[in-house]
C-alpha positions as CSV (number, residue, x, y, z in Angstrom):
1,M,50.0,49.8,-74.0
2,V,53.2,49.9,-72.0
3,E,52.8,47.8,-68.8
4,G,51.7,49.8,-65.8
5,L,51.7,53.2,-67.6
6,S,48.6,55.0,-68.6
7,L,49.1,56.8,-71.9
8,P,49.2,59.5,-73.0
9,S,51.1,60.9,-70.0
10,Y,52.6,64.3,-69.6
11,Y,55.7,65.6,-67.8
12,L,58.0,68.4,-67.1
13,Y,61.5,67.0,-67.6
14,Y,64.3,69.3,-66.5
15,Q,62.0,72.3,-67.2
16,S,61.1,71.0,-70.6
17,P,57.6,69.7,-71.5
18,V,57.6,66.0,-72.5
19,K,54.7,63.7,-73.5
20,I,54.6,60.0,-73.9
21,V,52.0,58.6,-76.3
22,E,51.0,55.1,-77.3
23,T,52.1,53.8,-80.7
24,P,49.7,51.8,-82.9
25,D,51.6,48.6,-82.1
26,G,51.1,49.1,-78.3
27,G,54.5,50.7,-77.6
28,A,55.3,54.2,-76.5
29,R,56.9,57.2,-78.1
30,V,58.4,60.1,-76.2
31,W,58.1,63.6,-77.6
32,R,60.0,66.6,-76.1
33,V,59.3,70.2,-77.1
34,S,62.1,71.9,-79.0
35,I,63.7,75.0,-77.5
36,D,64.5,76.2,-81.0
37,T,61.3,75.7,-82.9
38,G,58.5,74.8,-80.3
39,G,57.9,71.7,-82.3
40,W,58.3,68.1,-81.1
41,H,61.4,66.0,-81.2
42,E,61.3,62.3,-80.6
43,K,63.4,61.4,-77.6
44,N,62.7,57.8,-76.8
45,E,66.1,57.5,-75.0
46,I,64.7,59.4,-72.0
47,F,61.7,57.0,-71.5
48,A,63.2,55.0,-68.7
49,E,64.5,58.0,-66.8
50,I,61.0,59.6,-66.9
51,T,58.9,56.5,-66.2
52,L,61.2,55.0,-63.6
53,G,61.8,58.2,-61.8
54,V,65.6,57.8,-62.1
55,G,66.1,61.6,-62.5
56,G,65.4,64.1,-59.7
57,D,63.9,66.8,-62.0
58,V,60.9,64.9,-63.6
59,F,57.4,66.0,-62.6
60,R,54.1,64.4,-63.9
61,R,51.6,66.9,-65.2
62,T,47.9,66.7,-66.0
63,P,46.9,67.5,-69.6
64,E,45.7,70.9,-68.5
65,E,49.0,71.7,-66.7
66,F,51.0,70.3,-69.6
67,V,49.3,72.7,-72.1
68,Q,50.1,75.6,-69.8
69,E,53.7,74.5,-69.4
70,V,54.2,74.0,-73.1
71,E,52.9,77.5,-73.8
72,R,54.9,79.1,-71.0
73,F,58.0,77.4,-72.5
74,R,57.3,78.4,-76.1
75,A,56.6,82.0,-75.1
76,H,59.8,82.2,-73.1
77,Y,62.2,80.7,-75.7
78,L,60.7,81.6,-79.1
79,E,60.4,84.8,-81.0
80,G,58.4,85.6,-84.0
81,D,55.6,87.5,-85.6
82,G,51.9,86.7,-86.1
83,P,48.9,86.1,-84.0
84,I,50.5,83.5,-81.7
85,F,53.3,85.8,-80.8
86,A,51.0,88.7,-80.3
87,L,49.1,86.6,-77.8
88,Y,52.3,85.7,-76.0
89,E,53.1,89.4,-75.8
90,T,49.6,90.0,-74.3
91,V,50.3,87.4,-71.6
92,Q,53.6,89.1,-70.8
93,A,52.0,92.5,-70.7
94,V,49.4,91.3,-68.1
95,R,52.2,89.8,-66.0
96,D,54.4,92.9,-66.4
97,V,51.5,95.2,-65.1
98,A,51.1,93.0,-62.0
99,R,54.8,93.0,-61.4
100,A,55.1,96.8,-61.8
101,E,52.2,97.2,-59.3
102,D,54.0,94.8,-57.0
103,R,51.1,92.4,-56.7
104,H,50.0,88.9,-57.5
105,L,47.9,88.3,-60.6
106,T,44.1,88.6,-59.9
107,E,41.8,85.6,-60.5
108,K,40.6,87.3,-63.7
109,E,44.2,87.8,-64.9
110,R,45.1,84.2,-64.2
111,A,41.9,83.0,-66.0
112,L,42.8,85.3,-69.0
113,I,46.3,84.0,-69.2
114,H,45.1,80.4,-68.8
115,G,42.6,80.9,-71.7
116,I,45.2,82.6,-73.9
117,R,47.7,79.8,-73.4
118,K,45.1,77.2,-74.2
119,R,44.2,79.0,-77.4
120,T,47.9,79.5,-78.5
121,F,48.6,75.8,-77.8
122,V,45.9,74.8,-80.3
123,M,47.0,77.4,-82.8
124,F,50.7,76.3,-82.5
125,E,49.9,72.6,-82.7
126,E,47.6,73.1,-85.7
127,Q,50.4,74.9,-87.5
128,L,52.9,72.1,-86.6
129,R,50.4,69.4,-87.8
130,A,49.9,71.3,-91.1
131,A,53.7,71.4,-91.5
132,G,53.9,67.6,-90.9
133,D,55.2,67.5,-87.3
134,P,54.3,63.9,-86.2
135,G,54.2,64.9,-82.5
136,A,51.7,67.7,-82.9
137,D,48.3,67.2,-81.1
138,P,46.0,70.2,-80.7
139,D,43.4,67.9,-79.2
140,I,45.2,67.8,-75.9
141,A,44.0,71.4,-75.2
142,R,40.5,70.8,-76.6
143,A,39.9,68.0,-74.1
144,V,40.7,70.1,-71.0
């Protein structure tokens, strides 16, 4: 394990979800979600900036917050068809209704969105894993 750093760890790095995971040899690997595909790109060059707090736009996240951030990011930047994108549209419809009614989301609506995002995270990660994405990990959402 990397000295003084508990892994895995999760971050929002310049509004982009990033995770740092332990490698089999005790090192660390940095994965950043892709704005183009929603998959994971290895970005080890940002390790020091994230872990040493050099940058001003790096925020640590719990696994639960990370799952929500990843799905918020994917829903915002990606377009497509299929069940995952239908669920992204459902989340947006719930948010749109609250906005149109000029109100905050209700507890029930927040819980619904939270549950949908957790579900889409697992679905998306399972697809990535099946396609051979080495950064994919659906178990993050299953553990929270």
